C-alpha positions, 0 to 999 in steps of 0.5 A: 541740090549741088550740080557738078560738072559730071552732072552737066556732062552726063546731061549732055551725053545721056539723061539715063546715065545722069539719073543713075549717077545722081541716084548713087549708081556709079559704074565708073570704078569698074570701067577700063575706059574711065581708068584709061582716061584718068591715066591720060589726065595724070600723065599727059601734063606732069608739070601742071600741078606745079604751075596751076592750082586745083580749084573747088567751088559750088560743087565743081572741081577744076583740076587745072586752073591758071588763075593769073590768066583766068584759064581752065584747062580741061583734059579729055581722052577723046573728042567723041562727045565734044559737045558735052565736053564744051558744055561742061567747060562752059558750065565751069566758066559760068560757075566762076562768073557766078562767084565773081570771077570775070573774064574766064576762058577754057581750053579743052585738051585732047592729048592723045589727038594732039588737039586743043579747043578754046571755049568761051561763055557767050551771053546766050550760053548763060540762058541755056545753062540756066535751062539745063540746070533746071532740067538736070534737077527735074531729071534727078528728082524724078522717080522714074529712070529715063529710057535707054537712048540706044546710041552707038556711044552706049557700047563705050559707056561704063553703064552699058552692062547695067543698061543692057543686061539680058539683051542680045549683043545685036539688039544694041 
């Protein structure tokens, strides 16, 4: 089983979203918020594709990798689920280290907020990532879909209609 950055991100946001995505139920294609995020990604740094390379290894895809300085640039629309973004980027660093690329760091970029955040992988993070990988596999291989989390982030999720169909708006 190949774990991607998306799996890692969804694990840190919602286990149900992770399970649905891994089970082939994808809702991102119909989400205006996902489309808006793609536009921000494509239009915020138009010079990036010329300066940095796209890198794909072990199921992860880095859109902007500065190989000379060993820096992964990860662009996000909002910092609302910042912890998930950090762990996704730490996972990318972890995978590169697992493949012999040492000294990698990352930068989370929030262009609409004009903010950046440096991300490094520390030794305790590596043990946590190994635990999370095992838990991701456990969740993905489960026959049962995890329960709805009933969080305020649900209303912004591309799976909202799937999870809450038939429920009254004020039940969420």
